[in-house]
C-alpha positions as CSV (number, residue, x, y, z in Angstrom):
1,M,0.0,0.0,0.0
2,H,1.3,3.4,-1.0
3,P,2.1,5.7,2.0
4,L,-0.5,8.2,0.8
5,E,-3.1,5.6,0.6
6,K,-2.3,4.5,4.1
7,K,-2.6,8.1,5.3
8,V,-6.0,8.5,3.7
9,L,-7.1,5.2,5.1
10,N,-6.2,6.4,8.6
11,N,-8.2,9.6,8.0
12,C,-11.2,7.5,7.0
13,F,-10.9,5.5,10.3
14,A,-10.0,8.4,12.6
15,H,-12.8,10.7,11.4
16,H,-15.4,8.0,10.8
17,L,-15.8,9.1,7.2
18,L,-17.2,5.9,5.8
19,Q,-18.8,2.6,7.0
20,P,-18.8,-0.8,5.4
21,G,-21.6,-1.1,2.9
22,D,-21.6,2.7,2.1
23,S,-22.0,3.9,-1.4
24,L,-19.6,6.8,-2.2
25,L,-19.8,9.4,-4.9
26,I,-16.5,11.1,-5.9
27,G,-16.5,14.4,-7.7
28,V,-13.8,14.4,-10.4
29,S,-12.6,17.1,-12.7
30,G,-9.6,15.5,-14.4
31,G,-7.2,17.6,-12.4
32,P,-4.4,16.2,-10.3
33,D,-6.2,16.4,-6.9
34,S,-9.4,14.6,-8.0
35,M,-7.6,12.0,-10.1
36,A,-5.5,11.1,-7.1
37,L,-8.6,10.9,-4.9
38,L,-10.3,8.6,-7.4
39,Y,-7.3,6.2,-7.5
40,I,-6.8,6.3,-3.8
41,M,-10.5,5.6,-2.9
42,A,-10.6,2.9,-5.6
43,A,-7.6,1.2,-4.0
44,L,-9.1,1.5,-0.5
45,A,-12.7,0.4,-1.5
46,P,-12.2,-3.3,-0.8
47,R,-10.5,-2.5,2.6
48,L,-13.3,-0.1,3.5
49,G,-16.1,-2.3,2.1
50,I,-17.6,0.5,0.0
51,T,-18.8,0.9,-3.6
52,I,-17.8,4.1,-5.5
53,T,-19.1,6.1,-8.4
54,A,-17.3,9.0,-10.2
55,A,-19.1,12.1,-11.4
56,Y,-17.8,14.8,-13.8
57,A,-19.7,18.1,-14.0
58,N,-19.3,20.0,-17.3
59,H,-19.8,23.7,-16.4
60,G,-19.6,24.7,-20.1
61,L,-17.1,27.5,-19.2
62,R,-14.0,26.1,-21.0
63,P,-15.2,24.4,-24.2
64,A,-11.7,23.9,-25.4
65,E,-10.7,21.8,-22.4
66,T,-13.8,20.0,-21.1
67,P,-14.0,17.3,-23.9
68,A,-10.5,16.1,-22.9
69,E,-11.4,16.2,-19.2
70,E,-14.6,14.2,-19.7
71,L,-12.8,11.7,-21.9
72,L,-10.0,11.3,-19.3
73,T,-12.3,10.9,-16.3
74,R,-14.6,8.5,-18.2
75,E,-11.6,6.3,-19.3
76,Q,-10.0,6.3,-15.9
77,A,-13.2,5.3,-14.2
78,A,-13.6,2.5,-16.7
79,K,-10.0,1.4,-16.1
80,L,-10.8,1.2,-12.3
81,S,-14.2,-0.5,-12.9
82,V,-15.9,2.5,-11.3
83,N,-19.4,3.6,-12.3
84,Y,-19.4,7.0,-14.0
85,R,-21.9,9.9,-14.4
86,T,-21.6,13.2,-16.2
87,A,-23.8,16.2,-17.1
88,R,-23.6,19.6,-18.8
89,L,-24.6,22.3,-16.4
90,P,-26.2,25.7,-17.6
91,V,-23.9,27.8,-15.4
92,R,-24.0,31.1,-17.4
93,E,-27.7,30.9,-17.8
94,R,-28.2,30.4,-14.1
95,A,-25.8,33.2,-13.2
96,A,-27.7,35.6,-15.5
97,E,-31.1,34.5,-14.3
98,Q,-30.3,34.8,-10.6
99,K,-27.9,37.7,-10.9
100,I,-25.1,35.8,-9.1
101,S,-21.5,35.2,-9.9
102,I,-20.3,32.5,-12.3
103,E,-18.5,30.8,-9.5
104,H,-21.6,30.9,-7.3
105,A,-23.8,29.5,-10.0
106,A,-21.3,26.8,-10.9
107,R,-21.0,25.6,-7.3
108,D,-24.8,25.5,-6.8
109,L,-25.4,23.6,-9.9
110,R,-22.5,21.2,-9.3
111,Y,-23.6,20.2,-5.9
112,A,-27.2,19.9,-7.1
113,F,-26.0,17.5,-9.8
114,F,-24.0,15.5,-7.2
115,K,-27.1,15.4,-4.9
116,E,-29.2,14.1,-7.7
117,I,-26.8,11.3,-8.4
118,M,-26.4,10.5,-4.7
119,T,-30.2,10.0,-4.6
120,E,-30.1,7.8,-7.7
121,I,-27.4,5.5,-6.4
122,K,-28.3,5.8,-2.8
123,A,-24.9,7.2,-1.9
124,V,-24.5,8.4,1.7
125,R,-21.2,10.4,1.2
126,L,-19.8,12.7,-1.4
127,A,-16.0,12.9,-1.5
128,V,-14.3,16.0,-2.8
129,A,-10.5,16.5,-3.3
130,H,-9.7,19.5,-1.1
131,H,-6.3,19.1,0.4
132,A,-4.1,20.8,3.0
133,D,-2.9,23.6,0.6
134,D,-6.5,24.3,-0.2
135,Q,-7.2,24.6,3.5
136,A,-4.4,27.1,4.0
137,E,-5.8,29.2,1.1
138,E,-9.3,29.0,2.5
139,V,-8.2,30.2,5.9
140,I,-6.5,33.3,4.4
141,I,-9.5,34.0,2.1
142,R,-11.9,33.9,5.0
143,L,-9.6,36.1,7.1
144,L,-9.5,38.6,4.3
145,R,-13.3,38.6,4.2
146,G,-13.6,39.2,7.9
147,S,-14.8,35.7,9.0
148,G,-15.1,35.0,12.7
149,R,-13.8,32.0,14.6
150,Q,-16.2,29.5,12.9
151,G,-15.1,30.6,9.5
152,L,-11.4,30.7,10.3
153,A,-11.7,27.0,11.4
154,G,-11.7,26.3,7.7
155,M,-13.1,23.3,5.9
156,R,-14.0,20.2,7.8
157,M,-12.9,16.7,7.1
158,R,-16.6,15.8,7.2
159,R,-19.6,18.1,7.1
160,D,-23.0,16.6,6.6
161,E,-22.7,14.2,3.6
162,V,-19.5,15.8,2.2
163,I,-16.1,14.3,3.1
164,R,-12.6,15.5,2.4
165,P,-10.2,12.5,2.8
166,L,-7.2,14.5,1.4
167,L,-7.6,17.4,3.8
168,T,-4.4,16.6,5.7
169,V,-2.5,15.9,2.5
170,A,-0.1,18.4,1.0
171,R,-0.3,19.2,-2.7
172,Q,3.3,17.9,-3.2
173,E,2.3,14.6,-1.7
174,I,-0.4,14.3,-4.3
175,I,2.0,15.1,-7.2
176,I,4.4,12.4,-5.9
177,Y,1.6,9.9,-5.7
178,L,0.5,10.6,-9.3
179,Q,4.1,10.1,-10.4
180,D,4.5,6.9,-8.5
181,R,1.3,5.4,-9.8
182,H,1.7,6.8,-13.4
183,I,-1.7,8.5,-13.2
184,E,-2.6,10.9,-16.0
185,S,-4.2,14.3,-15.1
186,L,-5.0,17.6,-16.9
187,A,-4.4,21.2,-15.9
188,D,-7.3,23.6,-15.6
189,S,-6.4,26.8,-17.3
190,S,-8.7,28.9,-15.1
191,N,-6.4,28.0,-12.1
192,S,-3.8,30.3,-13.5
193,S,-6.1,33.3,-14.0
194,R,-5.6,36.1,-11.5
195,Q,-9.1,37.2,-12.1
196,Y,-10.2,35.1,-9.1
197,L,-9.2,35.9,-5.5
198,R,-8.4,32.3,-4.7
199,N,-5.8,32.2,-7.5
200,R,-4.2,35.5,-6.5
201,V,-3.9,34.1,-2.9
202,R,-2.4,30.9,-4.1
203,L,-0.1,32.4,-6.8
204,D,0.9,35.7,-5.2
205,L,0.1,36.1,-1.6
206,I,1.0,32.8,0.0
207,P,4.4,32.5,-1.9
208,R,5.4,35.9,-0.7
209,L,4.3,35.2,2.9
210,I,6.3,31.9,2.8
211,R,9.3,33.7,1.3
212,E,9.4,36.7,3.5
213,F,7.7,35.7,6.8
214,N,7.3,32.0,7.5
215,P,8.5,29.1,5.4
216,A,6.1,26.8,7.3
217,L,3.1,29.1,6.7
218,K,0.8,26.4,5.2
219,E,1.4,24.0,8.1
220,V,0.8,26.8,10.6
221,L,-2.5,27.8,9.0
222,C,-3.7,24.2,8.9
223,R,-2.7,23.6,12.5
224,T,-4.6,26.9,13.5
225,A,-7.7,25.7,11.6
226,A,-7.5,22.3,13.4
227,I,-7.3,24.1,16.8
228,L,-10.2,26.4,16.0
229,Q,-12.3,23.4,14.8
230,A,-11.9,21.7,18.2
231,E,-12.9,24.8,20.0
232,D,-15.7,25.4,17.5
233,E,-17.2,22.0,18.3
234,L,-17.5,23.0,22.0
235,L,-19.1,26.3,21.1
236,A,-21.5,24.5,18.8
237,E,-22.7,22.3,21.6
238,M,-23.2,25.4,23.8
239,T,-25.1,27.0,21.0
240,V,-27.5,24.1,20.6
241,K,-28.2,24.3,24.4
242,A,-28.7,28.0,24.3
243,W,-31.0,27.7,21.2
244,R,-33.4,25.5,23.2
245,Q,-33.4,28.1,26.0
246,T,-33.6,31.2,23.9
247,I,-35.3,30.7,20.5
248,Q,-38.8,29.5,19.6
249,V,-39.6,28.5,16.0
250,E,-43.1,29.6,15.1
251,G,-43.9,28.8,11.4
252,H,-41.6,30.9,9.3
253,R,-40.7,33.2,12.2
254,L,-38.1,33.0,15.0
255,L,-39.0,34.4,18.4
256,I,-35.9,35.2,20.5
257,N,-36.5,35.6,24.2
258,L,-34.7,38.9,25.0
259,E,-34.1,38.1,28.7
260,A,-32.6,34.7,28.0
261,F,-30.6,36.1,25.0
262,A,-29.2,38.9,27.2
263,G,-27.8,36.4,29.6
264,Q,-25.7,34.6,26.9
265,P,-22.0,35.4,26.4
266,L,-21.3,37.5,23.3
267,A,-19.8,34.6,21.4
268,I,-22.9,32.5,21.9
269,K,-25.1,35.5,20.9
270,R,-23.3,35.7,17.6
271,R,-23.5,32.0,17.0
272,L,-27.2,31.9,17.9
273,L,-27.9,34.7,15.3
274,E,-25.7,32.9,12.7
275,K,-27.8,29.8,13.3
276,A,-31.0,31.9,13.1
277,F,-30.0,33.2,9.6
278,W,-29.2,29.7,8.4
279,H,-32.5,28.5,9.8
280,L,-34.2,31.2,7.7
281,K,-32.2,30.1,4.7
282,R,-30.1,33.2,4.6
283,R,-26.3,33.6,4.6
284,P,-25.3,35.5,7.8
285,G,-23.3,38.7,7.6
286,Q,-21.2,40.1,10.4
287,R,-22.7,43.5,10.1
288,Q,-26.2,42.1,10.2
289,I,-25.4,40.1,13.3
290,E,-23.9,43.1,15.1
291,S,-26.9,45.3,14.2
292,I,-29.3,42.7,15.6
293,I,-27.2,42.4,18.8
294,H,-27.5,46.2,19.1
295,L,-31.3,46.0,18.5
296,T,-31.7,43.6,21.4
297,A,-30.5,46.2,23.8
298,A,-32.0,49.3,22.1
299,H,-35.4,51.0,22.1
300,P,-38.0,49.1,20.1
301,H,-37.6,49.6,16.4
302,I,-37.2,47.4,13.3
303,I,-34.3,46.8,10.9
304,H,-34.1,45.5,7.3
305,L,-31.8,42.5,6.8
306,G,-32.2,42.1,3.1
307,R,-34.6,40.2,0.7
308,G,-37.6,40.9,2.9
309,L,-36.1,39.7,6.2
310,R,-36.8,41.9,9.2
311,A,-36.0,41.9,12.9
312,W,-37.9,43.8,15.5
313,R,-38.6,43.9,19.2
314,E,-42.0,43.1,20.6
315,N,-43.2,42.3,24.1
316,G,-39.9,41.0,25.4
317,R,-39.0,39.2,22.3
318,L,-37.0,39.8,19.2
319,I,-38.7,38.5,16.0
320,M,-37.0,37.6,12.8
321,A,-39.3,37.0,9.9
322,C,-40.3,38.0,6.3
323,P,-43.7,39.7,7.0
324,Q,-44.3,40.3,3.3
325,G,-42.3,37.4,1.8
326,E,-39.0,37.8,0.0
327,T,-38.8,41.3,-1.4
328,N,-36.1,43.9,-1.8
329,S,-38.6,46.7,-0.8
330,R,-37.7,48.9,2.1
331,Q,-41.3,49.7,2.8
332,N,-42.4,51.9,5.7
333,L,-41.5,49.9,8.8
334,V,-44.9,50.2,10.4
335,D,-46.5,48.7,7.3
336,L,-44.9,45.3,7.6
337,D,-46.9,43.2,9.9
338,G,-49.3,41.1,7.8
339,P,-50.9,41.3,4.4
340,G,-53.1,44.2,3.4
341,F,-56.9,43.8,3.1
342,E,-59.8,46.0,2.2
343,Y,-63.6,45.2,2.1
344,T,-66.6,47.3,1.0
345,I,-69.6,47.4,3.3
346,S,-72.6,48.4,1.2
347,G,-75.1,48.5,4.1
348,P,-76.4,46.5,7.1
349,G,-75.7,42.7,6.9
350,I,-73.1,40.1,7.6
351,Y,-69.8,40.2,5.8
352,Q,-67.0,37.7,5.7
353,L,-63.5,39.0,6.4
354,P,-61.2,36.1,5.3
355,A,-58.0,38.0,6.0
356,L,-59.0,38.1,9.7
357,N,-60.7,34.7,9.9
358,C,-63.9,36.3,11.1
359,Q,-67.1,38.0,10.0
360,L,-68.4,41.5,10.5
361,V,-72.0,42.0,11.6
362,V,-73.4,45.4,10.7
363,E,-76.8,46.5,12.0
364,V,-78.8,49.6,12.8
365,T,-80.0,49.8,16.4
366,A,-81.4,52.2,18.9
367,P,-78.8,54.3,20.8
368,P,-76.9,51.9,23.1
369,S,-76.8,52.2,26.9
370,I,-73.7,53.3,28.8
371,A,-73.1,49.6,29.7
372,A,-73.4,48.5,26.1
373,L,-70.9,51.2,25.0
374,R,-68.4,49.7,27.5
375,Q,-68.8,46.2,26.3
376,E,-65.9,44.7,24.3
377,G,-66.5,43.2,20.8
378,S,-68.8,45.9,19.4
379,C,-68.4,49.4,18.1
380,F,-71.3,52.0,18.0
381,L,-71.3,55.0,15.6
382,D,-73.9,57.7,15.1
383,Y,-75.9,56.4,12.2
384,A,-76.9,59.8,10.9
385,L,-73.2,60.7,10.3
386,I,-72.4,57.6,8.3
387,N,-72.5,57.3,4.6
388,F,-72.5,53.9,2.9
389,P,-70.5,52.3,1.4
390,L,-68.1,51.9,4.2
391,S,-64.5,50.6,3.8
392,I,-63.0,48.1,6.2
393,R,-59.3,47.9,5.8
394,N,-56.1,47.7,7.8
395,Y,-53.8,50.6,8.8
396,R,-51.8,52.5,6.2
397,P,-49.0,55.0,6.9
398,G,-50.5,58.5,7.1
399,D,-53.9,57.5,8.5
400,C,-55.1,60.0,11.1
401,F,-58.2,60.4,13.3
402,S,-59.4,62.2,16.4
403,P,-59.9,59.6,19.1
404,V,-62.6,60.0,21.7
405,N,-61.2,61.6,24.9
406,G,-58.1,62.6,23.0
407,P,-56.7,66.1,22.7
408,G,-57.2,66.3,18.9
409,S,-56.0,64.7,15.7
410,K,-53.5,61.8,16.0
411,K,-51.8,59.5,13.7
412,V,-53.2,56.0,13.9
413,G,-49.6,54.6,14.1
414,D,-48.8,56.9,17.1
415,F,-52.1,55.8,18.8
416,M,-51.1,52.2,18.4
417,T,-47.7,52.9,19.8
418,D,-49.2,54.7,22.8
419,R,-51.5,51.7,23.4
420,K,-48.5,49.4,23.2
421,I,-50.2,47.4,20.4
422,P,-47.5,44.9,19.1
423,R,-46.4,45.4,15.6
424,S,-47.5,41.9,14.7
425,R,-51.1,42.9,15.5
426,R,-51.3,46.4,14.0
427,R,-52.3,45.4,10.5
428,Q,-54.8,43.0,11.9
429,I,-56.9,45.7,13.4
430,P,-59.7,46.8,11.0
431,L,-60.3,50.5,10.4
432,V,-63.7,51.7,9.5
433,L,-63.8,54.5,6.9
434,T,-66.7,56.6,5.7
435,N,-66.2,59.1,2.9
436,G,-62.4,58.2,3.1
437,K,-62.2,59.3,6.8
438,V,-61.3,57.0,9.7
439,A,-64.4,56.6,11.8
440,A,-63.1,53.9,14.1
441,L,-60.5,51.3,15.0
442,L,-62.8,48.3,15.5
443,N,-62.7,47.0,19.2
444,Q,-60.2,49.8,20.0
445,V,-61.6,53.4,19.7
446,I,-63.8,55.6,17.6
447,D,-63.3,59.0,16.1
448,K,-65.0,61.6,18.3
449,D,-66.9,63.1,15.3
450,Y,-68.9,59.9,15.1
451,R,-69.5,59.2,18.8
452,I,-72.9,58.5,20.3
453,T,-74.4,61.7,21.9
454,L,-77.6,62.6,23.6
455,G,-78.9,63.7,20.2
456,T,-78.3,60.4,18.5
457,R,-81.5,58.8,17.3
458,K,-80.1,55.6,15.6
459,S,-76.7,53.9,16.0
460,L,-74.7,51.8,13.6
461,K,-73.4,48.7,15.5
462,L,-70.4,46.8,14.1
463,S,-69.3,43.6,15.7
464,L,-66.6,41.2,14.9
465,E,-67.4,37.5,15.3
466,E,-65.3,34.4,14.9
467,E,-66.4,32.1,12.1
């Protein structure tokens, strides 16, 4: 057994990468790293008791090179009696459609392709050819991008279904292995383009750091990543425990108990919010996380987090949600809490209000008693001052009225704030409008111009009833 094969075998055992009977998919590109991985895993397959399949993703970005790569990977898989899959991926089309980078689109489509094959062949693991030099580059790139401890821990040997058996192997060890085994590979011309940050780090930055600062730089970076990974595992366990104590999942919303959150160490707060972003299928950003931490200790207000995601304080909790779905709109913040609705009331009768899961009963009655006026659930207006049709809708920015017993005109939003009505309920409170003017907030207050007086002969009674 070649020394490199033995090293990879030890990685598989030490990190529990595979179990006897597993089906393994290997991503191959025709480059030195993936061809070495293919040969190594093929050599270890009997010892590990696994079956393997190779998959080549044609991104359509280098038409002059991909035919040779596909031919080489197909031939080498056949030589090793390894099953083989390939597909042409519409990378440029996806990048243009979703307005993302070519690299982002390529990665998304590549892993979707791998996932599809894994489902087909019932594979439990996907092996990719990242090695120790890649790890060193990744740590530097994440440092340049401002990653925290979790990011600086670099790539994991195993994460979910993805495994990296070569992660402790230096690039030079791979080259020696290819030479010893007489394995053919091809060079990817894009790896020499300084258009990409990763290539500039590999071709320019790391050689200079090695030359002028530390000849053992790659080893130091990999060792640092390993140390941070061990510490990160402990923090991950603490975060899981803190999540159970702090965060409640309610449909598509996360409710964060502010008192429990305030008692967490800062490092755990950050990790809880990172986990919250991932739970909501968003990539966390450091600035966003810091802004939310500030929000938890600030006066109640709301912040935009991109693509419709909002965070706001309410009744001792911080809520993260997309009240209006995914949208880039930075709409007025008080107009976020629930969908809009509007219904026309042509006269007395019973009207269904689907947006509120209730019905509105409208009837003309004699003037109510003082006791009836104080009862909850109904609203009484002076019928002589009402003109049909009425409009029943939720609050909109700019709405004003003159509440009974108030000093004068007041914005509806300010009234709700004074009453400490949670933001999540504000757009669920129906407003009654006649001739375009707010006559009442149902079950809350009426405008003084429409109040019942000693001169009232008939009243208009509006009652909300559950269906």
